[in-house]
Backbone as CSV, one residue per row, in Angstrom:
resi,resn,N_x,N_y,N_z,CA_x,CA_y,CA_z,C_x,C_y,C_z
1,MET,13.719,5.277,-16.688,13.097,4.117,-16.111,13.683,2.879,-16.781
2,GLY,14.144,1.902,-15.999,14.721,0.674,-16.515,13.697,-0.432,-16.614
3,ILE,14.170,-1.517,-17.127,13.326,-2.702,-17.245,13.945,-3.796,-16.403
4,LEU,13.136,-4.416,-15.594,13.583,-5.523,-14.766,13.096,-6.807,-15.411
5,ASP,14.026,-7.636,-15.827,13.701,-8.926,-16.432,14.184,-10.000,-15.475
6,LEU,13.267,-10.632,-14.808,13.591,-11.626,-13.794,13.110,-12.989,-14.269
7,ASN,14.021,-13.938,-14.276,13.678,-15.294,-14.681,13.976,-16.230,-13.517
8,ILE,12.940,-16.847,-12.995,13.104,-17.806,-11.911,12.884,-19.190,-12.508
9,ASN,13.958,-19.975,-12.526,13.859,-21.312,-13.118,13.101,-22.283,-12.238
10,SER,13.311,-22.199,-10.963,12.564,-23.057,-10.044,12.481,-22.384,-8.687
11,LEU,11.440,-22.714,-7.985,11.210,-22.156,-6.663,10.758,-23.297,-5.773
12,THR,11.470,-23.487,-4.705,11.149,-24.575,-3.798,10.772,-24.007,-2.439
13,LEU,9.631,-24.415,-1.951,9.205,-24.067,-0.608,9.188,-25.349,0.209
14,ASN,9.846,-25.335,1.326,9.802,-26.465,2.238,8.868,-26.096,3.376
15,ILE,7.796,-26.846,3.483,6.775,-26.527,4.473,6.612,-27.710,5.411
16,ALA,6.770,-27.438,6.690,6.614,-28.478,7.701,5.329,-28.223,8.490
17,ASN,4.711,-29.269,8.894,3.539,-29.193,9.774,2.396,-28.374,9.201
18,ALA,2.097,-28.568,7.931,0.995,-27.842,7.299,-0.264,-28.693,7.198
19,GLU,-0.276,-29.803,7.885,-1.435,-30.691,7.811,-2.708,-29.917,8.149
20,GLY,-3.688,-30.067,7.295,-4.955,-29.372,7.473,-4.985,-27.999,6.836
21,TYR,-3.843,-27.514,6.390,-3.752,-26.176,5.806,-3.181,-26.218,4.383
22,GLU,-3.106,-27.402,3.828,-2.518,-27.569,2.496,-3.189,-26.673,1.465
23,HIS,-4.495,-26.462,1.596,-5.255,-25.652,0.641,-4.809,-24.181,0.640
24,ARG,-4.112,-23.748,1.657,-3.668,-22.357,1.754,-2.297,-22.129,1.126
25,VAL,-1.541,-23.184,0.903,-0.160,-23.038,0.454,-0.060,-22.373,-0.915
26,ARG,-0.817,-22.835,-1.885,-0.735,-22.260,-3.237,-1.102,-20.771,-3.254
27,PRO,-2.218,-20.366,-2.635,-2.528,-18.927,-2.641,-1.481,-18.090,-1.897
28,ILE,-0.936,-18.618,-0.828,0.105,-17.889,-0.100,1.344,-17.736,-0.973
29,ALA,1.764,-18.811,-1.623,2.953,-18.755,-2.483,2.742,-17.799,-3.653
30,ALA,1.551,-17.822,-4.248,1.263,-16.918,-5.366,1.298,-15.465,-4.907
31,ARG,0.715,-15.191,-3.763,0.718,-13.817,-3.239,2.134,-13.381,-2.868
32,ALA,2.912,-14.298,-2.281,4.304,-13.982,-1.933,5.088,-13.619,-3.185
33,ALA,4.884,-14.359,-4.264,5.584,-14.070,-5.519,5.193,-12.694,-6.057
34,ALA,3.917,-12.349,-5.951,3.463,-11.037,-6.426,4.080,-9.914,-5.585
35,ILE,4.090,-10.089,-4.273,4.684,-9.082,-3.386,6.172,-8.942,-3.686
36,PHE,6.856,-10.067,-3.834,8.284,-10.074,-4.144,8.558,-9.291,-5.425
37,ALA,7.793,-9.569,-6.471,7.993,-8.885,-7.757,7.755,-7.384,-7.630
38,GLU,6.706,-6.998,-6.905,6.407,-5.572,-6.722,7.548,-4.863,-5.992
39,ARG,8.023,-5.475,-4.939,9.061,-4.827,-4.132,10.411,-4.822,-4.831
40,LEU,10.734,-5.894,-5.545,11.988,-5.918,-6.285,11.959,-4.870,-7.386
41,ASP,10.820,-4.750,-8.040,10.669,-3.732,-9.077,10.827,-2.339,-8.477
42,ALA,10.298,-2.120,-7.291,10.438,-0.819,-6.630,11.905,-0.526,-6.318
43,HIS,12.655,-1.531,-5.868,14.088,-1.337,-5.619,14.809,-0.982,-6.911
44,PHE,14.457,-1.662,-7.987,15.082,-1.417,-9.281,14.760,-0.012,-9.776
45,GLU,13.498,0.361,-9.688,13.063,1.676,-10.163,13.669,2.809,-9.347
46,SER,13.897,2.584,-8.064,14.429,3.639,-7.194,15.925,3.843,-7.385
47,GLY,16.562,2.973,-8.156,17.990,3.108,-8.386,18.838,2.365,-7.379
48,ARG,18.201,1.711,-6.402,18.975,0.945,-5.425,19.610,-0.282,-6.066
49,ILE,19.040,-0.724,-7.167,19.626,-1.797,-7.967,19.784,-1.216,-9.365
50,SER,20.989,-1.247,-9.908,21.179,-0.658,-11.228,22.098,-1.526,-12.068
51,GLY,21.961,-1.371,-13.358,22.805,-2.094,-14.289,22.407,-3.549,-14.410
52,PRO,22.924,-4.192,-15.453,22.599,-5.600,-15.657,23.213,-6.459,-14.556
53,LYS,22.459,-7.410,-14.086,22.923,-8.318,-13.045,22.530,-9.731,-13.424
54,SER,23.364,-10.650,-13.047,23.054,-12.060,-13.218,23.492,-12.761,-11.945
55,ILE,22.582,-13.497,-11.365,22.919,-14.225,-10.144,22.523,-15.683,-10.321
56,GLY,23.221,-16.522,-9.655,22.916,-17.949,-9.709,21.899,-18.321,-8.653
57,LYS,22.149,-19.412,-8.040,21.244,-19.931,-7.031,21.171,-18.989,-5.828
58,VAL,19.981,-18.785,-5.349,19.745,-17.950,-4.171,18.968,-18.785,-3.169
59,SER,19.414,-18.755,-1.941,18.704,-19.448,-0.870,18.306,-18.426,0.183
60,ALA,17.028,-18.357,0.439,16.525,-17.441,1.458,16.609,-18.117,2.824
61,LEU,16.673,-17.287,3.832,16.678,-17.812,5.187,15.354,-18.501,5.488
62,SER,15.431,-19.499,6.304,14.234,-20.202,6.746,13.445,-19.291,7.681
63,ILE,12.149,-19.288,7.509,11.303,-18.497,8.401,10.249,-19.407,9.013
64,GLY,9.822,-19.073,10.182,8.797,-19.855,10.859,7.443,-19.173,10.742
65,ILE,6.502,-19.888,10.176,5.144,-19.373,10.041,4.202,-20.454,10.546
66,ASP,3.366,-20.103,11.477,2.374,-21.042,12.005,1.055,-20.757,11.306
67,LEU,0.681,-21.617,10.375,-0.530,-21.384,9.588,-1.799,-21.414,10.433
68,ARG,-1.702,-21.911,11.638,-2.871,-21.898,12.536,-3.146,-20.502,13.070
69,THR,-2.121,-19.635,13.071,-2.276,-18.345,13.748,-2.086,-17.123,12.863
70,VAL,-1.671,-17.298,11.604,-1.432,-16.141,10.740,-2.390,-16.146,9.559
71,THR,-2.615,-14.962,9.029,-3.427,-14.837,7.824,-2.589,-15.194,6.605
72,ASP,-3.248,-15.468,5.513,-2.529,-15.737,4.273,-1.664,-14.544,3.878
73,GLU,-2.199,-13.341,4.026,-1.445,-12.134,3.658,-0.199,-11.978,4.517
74,SER,-0.338,-12.209,5.787,0.818,-12.105,6.684,1.878,-13.137,6.339
75,ALA,1.456,-14.349,6.072,2.399,-15.403,5.679,3.095,-15.032,4.378
76,ALA,2.325,-14.536,3.407,2.894,-14.152,2.113,3.888,-13.013,2.270
77,GLN,3.566,-12.038,3.105,4.479,-10.913,3.351,5.801,-11.407,3.929
78,SER,5.734,-12.301,4.894,6.948,-12.838,5.518,7.811,-13.586,4.511
79,ILE,7.181,-14.395,3.697,7.912,-15.165,2.682,8.554,-14.219,1.671
80,ALA,7.783,-13.260,1.180,8.297,-12.313,0.186,9.477,-11.518,0.729
81,LEU,9.392,-11.093,1.969,10.495,-10.333,2.560,11.753,-11.180,2.666
82,SER,11.608,-12.445,2.991,12.763,-13.335,3.062,13.399,-13.498,1.682
83,TRP,12.580,-13.699,0.674,13.086,-13.819,-0.704,13.760,-12.523,-1.137
84,LEU,13.117,-11.406,-0.850,13.656,-10.111,-1.274,15.020,-9.851,-0.655
85,GLU,15.160,-10.141,0.601,16.442,-9.917,1.272,17.528,-10.802,0.651
86,ALA,17.198,-12.055,0.373,18.186,-12.964,-0.214,18.647,-12.475,-1.590
87,VAL,17.723,-12.036,-2.401,18.069,-11.551,-3.749,18.761,-10.191,-3.659
88,ARG,18.265,-9.321,-2.807,18.851,-7.989,-2.674,20.337,-8.069,-2.308
89,LEU,20.661,-8.974,-1.422,22.057,-9.125,-1.017,22.956,-9.535,-2.173
90,LYS,22.418,-10.257,-3.132,23.196,-10.669,-4.301,23.274,-9.575,-5.357
91,LEU,22.312,-8.658,-5.341,22.238,-7.651,-6.403,22.948,-6.352,-6.074
92,ILE,23.260,-6.106,-4.816,23.883,-4.833,-4.467,25.396,-4.919,-4.585
């Protein structure tokens, strides 16, 4: 079993048209980060990511989430998957 040491220096979320839903952004971002960490750790533990890696700046694809129609969990899942794909592509 390996150890995954992940250091994120900064994380920027660009959110458009969130008026009236600002109170949901922090919990969604926190949950997305937790999901991302769990899934990245699972990739590392499964051997799909191995050996020491160092990557620079990573930019995830933009995703569209309508906070009027999705749950916080659904929004967090979508964000985490976008982050995971961006990092996974750099680590393989």
